[in-house]
C-alpha positions as CSV (number, residue, x, y, z in Angstrom):
1,M,0.0,0.0,0.0
2,A,1.3,3.5,-0.9
3,D,2.6,5.7,1.9
4,S,-0.1,8.3,1.8
5,L,1.6,10.8,4.0
6,A,4.8,10.7,2.0
7,C,2.9,11.1,-1.3
8,A,0.8,13.9,0.1
9,G,4.0,15.8,0.9
10,R,5.3,15.3,-2.6
11,V,2.1,16.6,-4.2
12,A,2.2,19.6,-1.8
13,R,5.7,20.4,-3.0
14,L,4.5,20.4,-6.6
15,R,1.5,22.6,-5.7
16,A,3.8,25.1,-4.0
17,L,5.9,25.2,-7.2
18,M,2.7,25.7,-9.3
19,S,1.5,28.5,-7.0
20,E,4.9,30.2,-7.3
21,R,4.9,29.9,-11.1
22,G,1.3,30.7,-11.7
23,Y,0.4,27.3,-13.1
24,D,-3.3,26.2,-12.8
25,A,-2.5,22.6,-13.8
26,V,0.5,20.4,-14.6
27,I,0.4,17.4,-16.9
28,L,2.6,14.4,-16.1
29,R,3.4,11.3,-18.2
30,N,6.9,10.2,-17.0
31,N,6.6,6.9,-15.1
32,P,9.1,7.6,-12.4
33,D,7.4,10.9,-11.6
34,L,4.0,9.2,-11.5
35,R,5.4,6.5,-9.2
36,W,6.8,9.3,-6.9
37,F,3.5,11.2,-6.7
38,T,1.1,8.3,-6.5
39,G,3.2,5.8,-4.5
40,S,1.9,3.0,-6.6
41,E,4.6,0.4,-6.2
42,R,5.6,-2.2,-8.8
43,T,3.0,-0.8,-11.3
44,F,5.0,1.1,-13.9
45,D,6.9,-0.6,-16.7
46,F,8.4,0.3,-20.1
47,E,5.1,1.5,-21.5
48,T,4.1,5.2,-21.5
49,A,0.5,4.3,-20.7
50,H,-0.5,6.8,-18.1
51,T,-1.3,10.5,-17.9
52,A,-1.9,12.6,-14.8
53,V,-3.3,16.1,-14.3
54,V,-2.6,18.0,-11.1
55,T,-4.4,21.2,-10.1
56,A,-4.6,23.1,-6.8
57,D,-7.4,20.9,-5.6
58,G,-7.6,17.9,-8.0
59,L,-5.6,14.8,-8.9
60,W,-6.6,12.9,-12.0
61,L,-4.9,9.7,-13.3
62,H,-5.7,8.1,-16.7
63,T,-4.6,4.5,-17.4
64,D,-5.9,1.4,-19.2
65,S,-7.2,-2.0,-18.4
66,R,-3.7,-3.5,-18.1
67,Y,-2.9,-1.4,-15.0
68,Y,-6.3,-0.2,-13.6
69,N,-6.8,-3.0,-11.1
70,T,-3.2,-2.8,-10.0
71,F,-3.6,0.9,-9.2
72,R,-6.7,0.2,-7.3
73,E,-5.0,-2.5,-5.3
74,R,-1.9,-0.4,-4.6
75,L,-3.6,2.8,-3.8
76,G,-6.8,1.7,-2.0
77,E,-10.3,3.0,-2.2
78,D,-9.6,6.1,-0.2
79,C,-6.8,7.4,-2.3
80,P,-6.9,11.1,-3.4
81,W,-6.5,10.2,-7.1
82,R,-9.5,10.0,-9.4
83,I,-8.4,7.0,-11.5
84,D,-10.1,6.0,-14.8
85,M,-9.5,3.9,-17.8
86,D,-11.8,5.7,-20.2
87,P,-11.3,4.6,-23.8
88,V,-9.9,7.9,-25.1
89,D,-6.4,8.9,-26.2
90,A,-4.2,10.6,-23.7
91,P,-4.1,14.1,-25.3
92,A,-7.9,14.3,-25.5
93,W,-8.3,13.0,-22.0
94,A,-5.9,15.7,-20.7
95,A,-7.7,18.4,-22.6
96,A,-11.0,17.3,-21.0
97,R,-9.5,17.5,-17.5
98,V,-8.2,21.0,-18.3
99,R,-11.6,22.0,-19.4
100,E,-13.2,20.5,-16.3
101,A,-10.7,22.4,-14.0
102,R,-11.1,25.6,-16.0
103,A,-7.3,25.8,-16.1
104,R,-5.8,28.6,-18.1
105,V,-2.0,28.0,-17.6
106,V,-1.2,24.4,-18.1
107,A,2.4,23.3,-17.6
108,V,3.6,20.2,-19.4
109,E,6.7,18.4,-18.1
110,D,9.6,18.4,-20.5
111,T,9.8,14.5,-20.6
112,C,6.6,14.4,-22.6
113,T,7.0,13.7,-26.3
114,L,6.5,16.5,-28.9
115,A,3.8,14.3,-30.4
116,F,1.8,14.3,-27.1
117,F,2.4,18.0,-26.7
118,D,1.3,18.9,-30.2
119,D,-1.8,16.5,-29.9
120,F,-2.8,18.0,-26.6
121,R,-2.7,21.5,-28.0
122,A,-4.7,20.4,-31.0
123,A,-7.3,18.7,-28.7
124,C,-7.6,21.9,-26.7
125,A,-8.1,23.9,-29.9
126,S,-10.7,21.5,-31.3
127,S,-12.7,21.9,-28.0
128,S,-12.3,25.7,-27.9
129,I,-10.2,25.5,-24.8
130,A,-8.0,28.6,-24.4
131,C,-4.9,27.9,-22.3
132,L,-1.2,28.7,-22.2
133,T,1.1,25.7,-22.3
134,P,4.6,26.5,-20.8
135,R,7.1,23.6,-20.5
136,L,8.6,22.5,-17.3
137,H,12.4,22.3,-17.5
138,G,13.5,19.7,-15.1
139,D,11.5,21.1,-12.2
140,I,10.1,17.8,-11.1
141,C,13.6,16.2,-11.4
142,D,14.7,18.8,-9.0
143,L,11.8,18.1,-6.6
144,R,12.7,14.4,-6.7
145,S,16.4,15.1,-6.0
146,V,15.6,15.6,-2.3
147,K,14.6,12.3,-0.9
148,D,12.2,11.8,2.0
149,A,12.5,9.2,4.8
150,E,10.5,6.5,2.9
151,E,12.8,6.8,-0.1
152,I,15.9,6.6,1.9
153,E,14.8,3.6,3.8
154,L,13.9,1.8,0.5
155,M,17.4,2.5,-0.9
156,R,19.0,1.3,2.3
157,R,17.1,-2.0,1.9
158,A,18.2,-2.3,-1.7
159,Q,21.8,-1.7,-0.7
160,E,21.6,-4.4,2.0
161,V,20.9,-6.9,-0.8
162,T,23.7,-5.5,-2.9
163,D,26.3,-5.7,-0.1
164,A,25.2,-9.3,0.6
165,A,25.7,-10.1,-3.1
166,F,29.2,-8.8,-2.9
167,D,30.1,-11.1,0.0
168,H,28.6,-14.0,-2.0
169,I,30.3,-13.3,-5.3
170,C,33.7,-12.9,-3.6
171,G,33.4,-16.5,-2.4
172,F,32.2,-17.7,-5.8
173,I,34.8,-16.3,-8.3
174,R,37.5,-18.6,-9.5
175,A,40.0,-18.4,-12.4
176,G,38.5,-20.1,-15.5
177,Q,35.1,-18.6,-15.2
178,T,33.8,-16.2,-17.8
179,E,32.5,-12.7,-17.1
180,Q,29.0,-13.9,-18.1
181,E,29.1,-16.8,-15.6
182,I,30.0,-14.4,-12.8
183,R,27.3,-12.0,-13.9
184,V,24.6,-14.7,-13.8
185,E,25.6,-15.8,-10.3
186,L,25.6,-12.2,-9.1
187,E,22.3,-11.3,-10.5
188,N,20.7,-14.6,-9.5
189,Y,21.8,-14.1,-5.9
190,M,20.2,-10.6,-5.8
191,L,16.9,-11.8,-7.3
192,S,16.9,-14.7,-4.9
193,H,17.7,-12.7,-1.8
194,G,15.2,-9.8,-1.7
195,A,15.6,-7.8,-4.9
196,D,12.5,-7.1,-6.9
197,E,14.6,-6.3,-10.0
198,L,18.1,-5.3,-11.1
199,S,19.0,-1.6,-11.0
200,F,20.6,-1.9,-14.5
201,G,22.5,-4.3,-16.6
202,T,25.3,-5.6,-14.5
203,I,28.9,-4.8,-15.5
204,V,31.5,-7.5,-14.9
205,A,34.7,-6.5,-16.7
206,A,37.8,-8.5,-16.2
207,G,41.4,-8.0,-17.2
208,P,41.8,-5.5,-20.1
209,N,38.0,-5.2,-20.4
210,G,38.0,-3.4,-17.0
211,A,39.6,-0.4,-18.8
212,N,36.3,0.2,-20.5
213,P,34.1,1.8,-17.8
214,H,30.8,0.5,-19.3
215,A,32.0,-2.8,-20.7
216,Q,29.4,-5.5,-21.0
217,P,30.1,-9.0,-19.7
218,G,31.0,-11.6,-22.3
219,P,33.0,-14.7,-23.0
220,Y,36.3,-13.4,-21.5
221,V,37.8,-16.1,-19.3
222,V,39.1,-14.8,-16.0
223,G,42.8,-15.6,-15.2
224,E,45.1,-15.4,-12.3
225,G,46.1,-11.8,-11.6
226,D,43.1,-10.3,-13.4
227,L,41.3,-7.4,-11.8
228,I,37.5,-7.6,-12.1
229,V,35.4,-4.5,-12.0
230,M,31.8,-5.3,-10.9
231,D,29.2,-2.5,-11.2
232,Y,25.7,-3.6,-10.2
233,G,22.7,-2.9,-8.0
234,A,19.5,-4.3,-6.6
235,G,16.1,-2.8,-7.0
236,F,13.6,-2.8,-4.1
237,R,10.0,-1.5,-4.5
238,D,11.1,0.6,-7.5
239,Y,14.1,2.2,-5.8
240,H,17.7,1.4,-6.7
241,S,21.1,0.8,-5.3
242,D,24.4,1.3,-7.2
243,M,27.8,0.0,-6.2
244,T,31.1,-0.8,-7.8
245,R,33.9,-3.0,-6.4
246,T,37.1,-4.1,-8.0
247,V,38.6,-7.4,-6.9
248,C,41.7,-9.4,-7.9
249,V,41.9,-13.1,-8.8
250,G,45.0,-14.1,-6.8
251,E,47.7,-11.8,-5.7
252,P,47.7,-8.3,-7.3
253,S,50.9,-6.8,-8.7
254,D,52.6,-3.9,-7.0
255,E,51.2,-1.6,-9.8
256,Q,47.7,-2.9,-9.4
257,R,47.9,-2.2,-5.6
258,A,49.3,1.3,-6.2
259,V,46.6,2.3,-8.6
260,Y,43.9,0.8,-6.4
261,D,45.3,3.0,-3.5
262,V,45.0,6.1,-5.7
263,V,41.4,5.4,-6.5
264,R,40.6,4.7,-2.9
265,R,42.2,7.9,-1.7
266,A,40.3,9.8,-4.4
267,H,37.0,8.2,-3.2
268,E,37.6,8.9,0.4
269,A,38.8,12.5,-0.1
270,C,35.6,13.2,-2.0
271,A,33.4,11.5,0.6
272,A,35.0,13.7,3.3
273,A,34.4,16.9,1.3
274,V,30.6,16.3,0.7
275,R,28.0,18.2,2.6
276,A,24.9,20.1,1.8
277,G,25.6,23.2,-0.3
278,V,28.8,22.0,-2.0
279,V,28.9,22.5,-5.8
280,G,28.9,19.3,-7.8
281,R,31.8,20.2,-10.0
282,D,33.9,21.1,-7.0
283,I,33.6,17.6,-5.6
284,H,34.4,16.1,-9.0
285,Q,37.5,18.3,-9.0
286,V,38.7,16.8,-5.7
287,A,38.9,13.4,-7.4
288,V,40.6,14.8,-10.5
289,D,43.2,16.5,-8.3
290,V,44.1,13.3,-6.3
291,I,44.2,11.1,-9.5
292,T,46.2,13.7,-11.5
293,E,48.7,14.2,-8.7
294,A,49.4,10.5,-8.7
295,G,50.1,10.6,-12.5
296,Y,46.9,9.1,-13.8
297,G,44.9,12.2,-14.7
298,D,44.6,11.1,-18.3
299,Y,42.9,7.9,-17.3
300,F,39.9,9.3,-15.4
301,G,37.4,10.7,-17.9
302,H,33.9,10.2,-16.6
303,G,31.9,12.1,-14.0
304,L,32.5,11.3,-10.3
305,G,28.9,10.6,-9.4
306,H,25.2,11.0,-10.0
307,G,21.9,11.0,-8.1
308,V,20.0,7.7,-7.5
309,G,16.4,7.0,-6.7
310,L,13.5,5.8,-8.8
311,E,15.9,6.0,-11.7
312,I,19.5,4.9,-11.6
313,H,20.7,8.3,-13.0
314,E,19.0,11.3,-11.4
315,R,19.9,14.8,-10.3
316,P,22.2,16.1,-8.9
317,N,25.5,15.2,-10.3
318,F,29.2,15.3,-9.3
319,N,30.7,16.2,-12.7
320,R,32.7,19.0,-14.3
321,S,29.5,20.8,-15.6
322,W,27.2,20.6,-12.5
323,D,27.6,24.2,-11.2
324,R,24.7,24.1,-8.7
325,P,24.8,23.4,-4.9
326,V,23.8,19.9,-3.9
327,P,20.9,19.8,-1.4
328,A,20.6,18.0,1.8
329,G,18.6,14.8,1.2
330,A,20.1,14.1,-2.2
331,V,21.3,10.5,-2.7
332,V,24.4,10.5,-4.8
333,T,27.2,8.1,-5.9
334,I,30.9,8.6,-5.5
335,E,32.7,6.5,-8.1
336,P,36.2,7.6,-9.2
337,G,38.2,5.3,-11.4
338,V,41.5,4.8,-13.3
339,Y,41.4,2.9,-16.6
340,L,44.6,1.8,-18.4
341,P,43.7,0.8,-22.0
342,G,44.5,-2.8,-22.8
343,R,45.6,-3.6,-19.3
344,F,43.1,-3.1,-16.4
345,G,40.7,-0.7,-14.8
346,I,39.7,0.1,-11.2
347,R,36.6,1.8,-9.9
348,L,35.3,2.1,-6.3
349,E,31.7,3.3,-5.9
350,D,29.5,3.9,-2.9
351,F,26.2,5.7,-2.8
352,G,24.5,7.5,0.1
353,V,22.7,10.5,1.4
354,V,24.0,14.1,1.6
355,T,23.4,15.7,5.0
356,E,23.8,19.2,6.3
357,D,27.3,18.3,7.6
358,G,28.5,15.3,5.7
359,Y,27.9,12.3,3.5
360,E,26.3,9.1,4.9
361,P,27.0,6.1,2.7
362,F,24.4,3.3,2.5
363,T,27.2,1.0,1.2
364,R,28.8,-1.2,3.8
365,S,31.2,-3.3,1.8
366,T,34.9,-2.9,2.5
367,H,37.1,-0.4,0.6
368,D,40.0,-2.8,0.8
369,L,41.2,-4.6,-2.3
370,V,39.6,-8.0,-1.9
371,I,41.5,-11.0,-3.2
372,V,39.3,-13.8,-4.6
373,G,39.8,-17.3,-6.0
374,R,41.9,-18.7,-3.2
């Protein structure tokens, strides 16, 4: 059942934004946004099948027969949303709600397709509905970037599964296995031990493949001395975890240990610098400085981190272009890496919540270089 108090607070935040901007109504179609506002768990999938209209005193939700009963079961009879599955296309339905609400300024979120936007305006025109249609520009993404207590608890639960999977896979890995075999074991463990879904396609990249930050697991056979980068996460009630650990099959070389130490120092320096109000690119620069000073600045090219929640990549970001302060309540990854082409890669990633005076990681797995396959 949806957390009605949490959802009411989220709707109140949207309505405060609407009042500030002079919007009479907002139209929503993005599934993560709809999950956030309604609280309907394990309902939304890959289909763009739902439309919501929010006004100062009304909440309407349009869906179809594939989802209607699920919404009713998840939200209960006393939910504030007026849910229907009327056999009408989404633009015409939204126009009818705008007419019912007598809304004159109707904001449409910028995740809507141009086709929907154009069809909605055409539906308004054909029904003689006069309204302005400004576009939202990431405003709901910004609202979602500050997590409430329910969201933080769900991500802690997801990370518990993810940490347990790391312990399991470290005992499983042996030389002679393929990346794909390790991936299957890791994902099967998460799905068998509390995960509802996977956060994203698991990365298992061994040996030279580890130098490709988003390498996909394949037939590469793991050998003695290989480093293995594992980037993965568990989903729990639509919320995600995100973690990367690099392990070594057998004893690492002196160089592998030295590079691992650089990445760890960069990670821990960044974590120590995070608190509410810091600018994302400044935290990214902390990692760049540590890695560059060690002589590996040319081998760290991606952003340091990103927000996590209902989506695996959300606002805010720790990268060279994010010039805005990071708010308290944001859940953000820290994931520096060094990637030596044709040889090996190393990445170390935690995720956790930004507080007024620091950074509280949900991740509990060790930062030590773990040796596997013994």
